[in-house]
MIROLO-507987 format. One record per residue (C-alpha): residue in three letters; y, z, x. Coordinates in nm, 4 decimals. Last residue first. Layout:
<pts>
@type ALA Y Y Z Z X X .
...
</pts>
This chain:
<pts>
@type PRO Y 0.6605 Z -0.9115 X 0.8964 .
@type GLU Y 0.6208 Z -1.2735 X 0.9880 .
@type GLN Y 0.3092 Z -1.5010 X 0.7388 .
@type GLU Y -0.0272 Z -1.5513 X 0.9309 .
@type ASN Y -0.1674 Z -1.3289 X 0.7932 .
@type GLU Y -0.0703 Z -1.2945 X 0.4459 .
@type ASP Y -0.1795 Z -1.7417 X 0.5094 .
@type ASP Y -0.5391 Z -1.5263 X 0.5566 .
@type ASP Y -0.5949 Z -1.3453 X 0.2143 .
@type ILE Y -0.6729 Z -0.9645 X 0.2658 .
@type GLN Y -0.8475 Z -0.7778 X -0.0066 .
@type ILE Y -0.8596 Z -0.4254 X -0.0477 .
@type TYR Y -1.1632 Z -0.1729 X -0.0157 .
@type VAL Y -1.2324 Z 0.1296 X -0.1231 .
@type GLN Y -1.6592 Z 0.2579 X -0.1503 .
@type ASP Y -1.7698 Z 0.3887 X -0.4654 .
@type ASP Y -2.0152 Z 0.1388 X -0.5005 .
@type ILE Y -1.7827 Z -0.1071 X -0.5188 .
@type VAL Y -1.3750 Z -0.0399 X -0.5960 .
@type HIS Y -1.1687 Z -0.3474 X -0.5224 .
@type VAL Y -0.7938 Z -0.3580 X -0.4220 .
@type PRO Y -0.5619 Z -0.6529 X -0.4338 .
@type TYR Y -0.2219 Z -0.6097 X -0.1866 .
@type VAL Y 0.0625 Z -0.5452 X -0.2205 .
@type ARG Y 0.3773 Z -0.6391 X 0.0045 .
@type VAL Y 0.7133 Z -0.3922 X -0.0156 .
@type PRO Y 0.9396 Z -0.5116 X -0.1589 .
@type THR Y 1.3441 Z -0.5779 X -0.0509 .
@type ARG Y 1.6184 Z -0.3652 X -0.2260 .
@type VAL Y 1.5671 Z -0.0845 X -0.0497 .
@type PRO Y 1.9194 Z 0.1633 X -0.0051 .
@type PRO Y 1.9007 Z 0.2160 X -0.2922 .
@type THR Y 1.6818 Z 0.2911 X -0.6144 .
@type LEU Y 1.3971 Z 0.1079 X -0.7304 .
@type PRO Y 1.2424 Z -0.1863 X -0.4961 .
@type ARG Y 0.9163 Z -0.4040 X -0.6272 .
@type GLY Y 0.5883 Z -0.3787 X -0.4318 .
@type THR Y 0.3782 Z -0.4191 X -0.7922 .
@type PRO Y 0.1149 Z -0.1557 X -0.8612 .
@type ILE Y 0.3057 Z 0.1103 X -0.5954 .
@type HIS Y 0.6977 Z 0.0673 X -0.7915 .
@type PHE Y 0.8879 Z 0.1728 X -0.4728 .
@type CYS Y 1.2125 Z 0.4212 X -0.4182 .
@type GLY Y 1.4853 Z 0.4875 X -0.1823 .
@type GLY Y 1.4791 Z 0.8377 X -0.0069 .
@type HIS Y 1.6383 Z 0.7712 X 0.2835 .
@type LEU Y 1.3521 Z 0.8600 X 0.5768 .
@type PRO Y 1.0582 Z 0.9876 X 0.3998 .
@type CYS Y 1.0484 Z 0.6676 X 0.1551 .
@type GLU Y 0.9586 Z 0.7889 X -0.2909 .
@type VAL Y 0.6917 Z 0.6011 X -0.3174 .
@type THR Y 0.6258 Z 0.5354 X -0.7742 .
@type ASP Y 0.3201 Z 0.5231 X -0.9522 .
@type GLY Y 0.3860 Z 0.8476 X -1.0696 .
@type ASP Y 0.5600 Z 1.0467 X -0.8021 .
@type ILE Y 0.4140 Z 1.0751 X -0.4142 .
@type HIS Y 0.6844 Z 1.1938 X -0.1701 .
@type GLY Y 0.6395 Z 0.9571 X 0.1250 .
@type GLU Y 0.3516 Z 0.9831 X 0.4064 .
@type SER Y 0.1728 Z 0.6336 X 0.2618 .
@type LEU Y 0.5958 Z 0.5171 X 0.2664 .
@type PHE Y 0.5766 Z 0.4784 X 0.6531 .
@type ALA Y 0.9483 Z 0.4578 X 0.7765 .
@type MET Y 1.0588 Z 0.0858 X 0.8206 .
@type ALA Y 1.3847 Z 0.1439 X 0.8061 .
@type HIS Y 1.4711 Z -0.0608 X 0.4852 .
@type THR Y 1.1643 Z -0.2685 X 0.4194 .
@type CYS Y 0.9756 Z 0.0801 X 0.4007 .
@type ARG Y 0.7019 Z 0.0239 X 0.6439 .
@type ASP Y 0.3398 Z 0.0873 X 0.4532 .
@type ASP Y 0.2449 Z -0.2356 X 0.3384 .
@type ILE Y 0.0952 Z -0.2129 X -0.0082 .
@type ALA Y -0.2922 Z -0.1273 X -0.1646 .
@type PHE Y -0.3826 Z 0.0237 X -0.4928 .
@type PHE Y -0.6194 Z 0.2750 X -0.6192 .
@type LYS Y -0.6802 Z 0.3772 X -0.9164 .
@type GLY Y -0.7494 Z 0.7304 X -1.0389 .
@type GLY Y -0.5262 Z 0.8716 X -1.2069 .
@type ILE Y -0.2994 Z 0.7006 X -0.9372 .
@type ASN Y -0.4994 Z 0.7139 X -0.5741 .
@type TYR Y -0.3106 Z 0.5701 X -0.3283 .
@type LEU Y -0.3498 Z 0.3214 X 0.0235 .
@type GLY Y -0.0737 Z 0.2952 X 0.2736 .
@type LEU Y -0.1430 Z -0.0254 X 0.4800 .
@type ARG Y -0.0849 Z -0.0562 X 0.8637 .
@type GLN Y -0.1781 Z -0.4266 X 0.9572 .
@type GLY Y -0.3511 Z -0.5025 X 1.3283 .
@type ALA Y -0.6195 Z -0.6995 X 1.1585 .
@type ILE Y -0.6665 Z -0.4044 X 0.9112 .
@type GLU Y -0.4894 Z -0.0329 X 0.9764 .
@type VAL Y -0.5387 Z 0.2294 X 0.7225 .
@type SER Y -0.2982 Z 0.4697 X 0.4802 .
@type GLY Y -0.3997 Z 0.7631 X 0.3117 .
@type ALA Y -0.2366 Z 0.8430 X -0.0117 .
@type THR Y -0.2027 Z 1.0665 X -0.2903 .
@type GLY Y -0.2178 Z 1.1702 X -0.6691 .
@type GLU Y -0.5626 Z 1.1359 X -0.7071 .
@type ALA Y -0.7182 Z 1.1742 X -0.3764 .
@type ILE Y -0.8158 Z 0.9956 X -0.1133 .
@type GLU Y -1.1680 Z 1.0319 X 0.0670 .
@type SER Y -1.3598 Z 1.0041 X -0.2239 .
@type VAL Y -1.3135 Z 0.7079 X -0.3190 .
@type HIS Y -1.4614 Z 0.6576 X -0.0026 .
@type CYS Y -1.2741 Z 0.4534 X 0.2779 .
@type VAL Y -1.1797 Z 0.0886 X 0.3912 .
@type ARG Y -1.4093 Z -0.2104 X 0.2980 .
@type TYR Y -1.2419 Z -0.5071 X 0.4369 .
@type LEU Y -1.2189 Z -0.7929 X 0.1924 .
@type GLU Y -1.1190 Z -1.1445 X 0.2680 .
@type SER Y -0.9711 Z -1.3934 X 0.2022 .
@type SER Y -0.8910 Z -1.7135 X 0.2090 .
@type SER Y -0.6148 Z -2.0225 X 0.2237 .
@type MET Y -0.6478 Z -2.3809 X 0.1499 .
</pts>
């Protein structure tokens, strides 16, 4: 049976709307995005060439990899344009009392990258 844990990562004011930041949880680097006041967390490494997605260009609910320009849909992690073909993992985000928490399931920590 898997369990999950909430990790407090920042105050809502620390990630401005339309921007991203990166956080490290249990040895994993995640990108945290504020899209229209709603927060999303995905693996921060592009599945094509391992660039940091949080450093890429954000357009609405997509992020463009800064290295080769492949785009991902932030809410789902789906690849949208070549050269990316493999999705990035998405993590549940909770806002409680203006604090942002990312939920990590134990079985996700055990998966191979």
